[in-house]
PLY file of the C-alpha trace (Angstrom):
ply
format ascii 1.0
element vertex 177
property float x
property float y
property float z
element edge 176
property int vertex1
property int vertex2
end_header
38.84 57.39 -58.74
41.61 58.95 -56.66
39.53 58.59 -53.48
38.96 54.89 -54.13
42.66 54.36 -54.75
43.59 56.23 -51.56
41.31 53.96 -49.54
41.64 50.62 -51.30
45.39 50.50 -51.95
46.51 50.83 -48.29
43.92 48.27 -47.20
45.13 45.84 -49.87
48.79 46.41 -49.00
48.13 45.89 -45.29
45.95 42.81 -45.83
48.28 41.14 -48.32
51.37 41.85 -46.23
49.78 40.46 -43.04
48.53 37.40 -44.90
51.98 36.87 -46.44
53.62 37.26 -43.03
51.27 34.66 -41.55
52.04 32.24 -44.37
55.79 32.78 -44.00
55.46 32.23 -40.25
54.03 28.75 -40.84
56.27 27.84 -43.78
59.68 26.32 -43.10
61.86 27.38 -46.02
65.16 25.47 -46.24
68.12 27.67 -45.39
66.02 30.20 -43.50
66.41 28.58 -40.10
69.03 29.24 -37.49
69.23 26.55 -34.78
65.69 25.52 -35.71
64.32 29.06 -35.31
62.70 30.89 -38.23
62.16 34.64 -38.62
59.33 36.21 -36.68
57.55 37.78 -39.66
54.67 39.24 -37.66
57.12 41.01 -35.37
58.92 42.47 -38.39
55.60 43.64 -39.84
54.59 45.16 -36.52
57.83 47.11 -36.07
57.75 48.40 -39.65
54.11 49.43 -39.15
54.52 50.97 -35.70
57.42 53.31 -36.41
55.21 55.66 -38.45
51.99 55.31 -36.45
50.73 56.69 -33.19
50.39 54.57 -30.05
46.74 53.62 -30.51
47.09 52.49 -34.11
50.14 50.48 -33.11
48.40 48.88 -30.13
45.40 47.85 -32.23
47.76 46.30 -34.77
49.81 44.55 -32.06
46.81 43.09 -30.27
45.22 42.04 -33.57
48.39 40.33 -34.77
48.77 38.66 -31.39
45.24 37.28 -31.63
45.86 36.10 -35.21
49.06 34.37 -34.12
47.31 32.79 -31.12
44.59 31.58 -33.47
47.20 29.94 -35.69
49.32 28.36 -32.97
47.34 28.06 -29.76
46.66 30.42 -26.93
49.48 29.41 -24.57
51.74 31.24 -24.28
49.77 34.14 -25.61
51.52 36.30 -28.18
49.28 39.28 -27.44
51.34 40.37 -24.43
54.67 40.30 -26.23
53.40 42.10 -29.31
51.58 44.70 -27.20
54.80 45.51 -25.34
56.68 45.64 -28.65
54.18 48.15 -30.06
54.28 50.21 -26.89
58.05 50.52 -27.13
58.32 50.82 -30.92
55.70 53.52 -31.41
57.58 55.75 -28.98
61.03 55.26 -30.54
60.69 57.74 -33.39
59.14 60.54 -31.38
62.67 61.66 -30.55
64.45 63.59 -33.24
67.72 61.77 -32.62
66.74 58.55 -34.41
66.09 58.66 -38.14
64.01 56.09 -39.96
66.23 53.96 -42.15
66.73 50.26 -42.63
69.64 50.02 -40.18
67.60 51.59 -37.38
64.67 49.28 -38.13
66.96 46.22 -38.10
68.39 47.22 -34.71
64.91 47.86 -33.32
63.68 44.49 -34.63
66.68 42.79 -32.98
65.85 44.31 -29.60
62.13 43.77 -29.89
62.61 40.09 -30.80
64.55 39.61 -27.56
61.88 41.46 -25.57
59.08 39.40 -27.15
60.90 36.13 -26.43
61.57 37.26 -22.86
57.85 37.81 -22.30
57.13 34.35 -23.72
59.74 32.79 -21.41
58.24 34.65 -18.43
54.81 33.24 -19.28
56.24 29.73 -19.41
58.07 30.15 -16.11
54.97 31.51 -14.34
52.37 29.12 -15.70
54.05 25.74 -16.19
55.74 23.17 -14.02
58.77 22.96 -16.31
61.97 23.60 -14.31
63.15 27.19 -14.56
66.66 26.17 -15.56
65.29 24.32 -18.61
63.11 27.27 -19.63
65.85 29.87 -19.33
68.53 27.76 -21.05
66.23 27.20 -24.00
65.20 30.87 -23.89
68.77 32.08 -24.27
69.33 29.94 -27.34
65.98 30.73 -28.95
65.93 34.46 -28.25
69.38 35.12 -29.65
68.74 32.97 -32.74
65.33 34.57 -33.24
66.72 38.09 -32.89
69.53 37.42 -35.36
67.46 35.68 -38.02
64.53 38.08 -37.68
66.68 41.18 -37.96
68.54 39.76 -40.97
65.28 39.25 -42.88
63.79 42.63 -41.92
64.74 44.45 -45.18
62.75 41.88 -47.18
59.54 43.19 -45.62
60.64 46.76 -44.88
61.40 47.96 -48.41
58.25 46.76 -50.26
55.91 47.70 -47.41
57.30 51.22 -47.15
57.32 51.65 -50.92
53.65 50.74 -51.31
52.51 52.63 -48.23
54.44 55.77 -49.21
53.07 55.77 -52.76
49.54 55.47 -51.45
50.03 58.45 -49.14
51.44 60.79 -51.79
49.21 63.55 -52.97
48.48 63.74 -56.69
50.51 66.35 -58.53
48.70 69.43 -59.69
49.84 71.05 -62.87
49.90 74.81 -62.89
0 1
1 2
2 3
3 4
4 5
5 6
6 7
7 8
8 9
9 10
10 11
11 12
12 13
13 14
14 15
15 16
16 17
17 18
18 19
19 20
20 21
21 22
22 23
23 24
24 25
25 26
26 27
27 28
28 29
29 30
30 31
31 32
32 33
33 34
34 35
35 36
36 37
37 38
38 39
39 40
40 41
41 42
42 43
43 44
44 45
45 46
46 47
47 48
48 49
49 50
50 51
51 52
52 53
53 54
54 55
55 56
56 57
57 58
58 59
59 60
60 61
61 62
62 63
63 64
64 65
65 66
66 67
67 68
68 69
69 70
70 71
71 72
72 73
73 74
74 75
75 76
76 77
77 78
78 79
79 80
80 81
81 82
82 83
83 84
84 85
85 86
86 87
87 88
88 89
89 90
90 91
91 92
92 93
93 94
94 95
95 96
96 97
97 98
98 99
99 100
100 101
101 102
102 103
103 104
104 105
105 106
106 107
107 108
108 109
109 110
110 111
111 112
112 113
113 114
114 115
115 116
116 117
117 118
118 119
119 120
120 121
121 122
122 123
123 124
124 125
125 126
126 127
127 128
128 129
129 130
130 131
131 132
132 133
133 134
134 135
135 136
136 137
137 138
138 139
139 140
140 141
141 142
142 143
143 144
144 145
145 146
146 147
147 148
148 149
149 150
150 151
151 152
152 153
153 154
154 155
155 156
156 157
157 158
158 159
159 160
160 161
161 162
162 163
163 164
164 165
165 166
166 167
167 168
168 169
169 170
170 171
171 172
172 173
173 174
174 175
175 176
């Protein structure tokens, strides 16, 4: 029974949290927008996931979430590149002993990664479309700052439950002596 719980509970937590993040990404909740930009729930999920995982687990998650997001919204600009770069940077952040894992650190990391992800999206637009560069970069500045602020503000909503359920599934059962 313990073996089944150790396998099934993390899979359920991961699946339900990704599904919920995808639903929240498509759902426009009143009062959750800032200048027409909503939180990037998949980016939050990816940062929270990547800080405790190695590079390969993070990259698989980033590419998978990018493909899911492209499947929901269209393949241009692709979200795989931005999320792959985010996982590459995030999975290496906590290897240093100087940064502790707490909600404030995660919020700051999400803020920076939202700007990096939006920058990669703007670069894709500027390289592959005929839209004037000035229009792309003016809109980028507004969207990236709004996205970074609103995404980092909503990070604790996903961080606390996800960590709670993932940490309880990783705990070893107590042995009574």
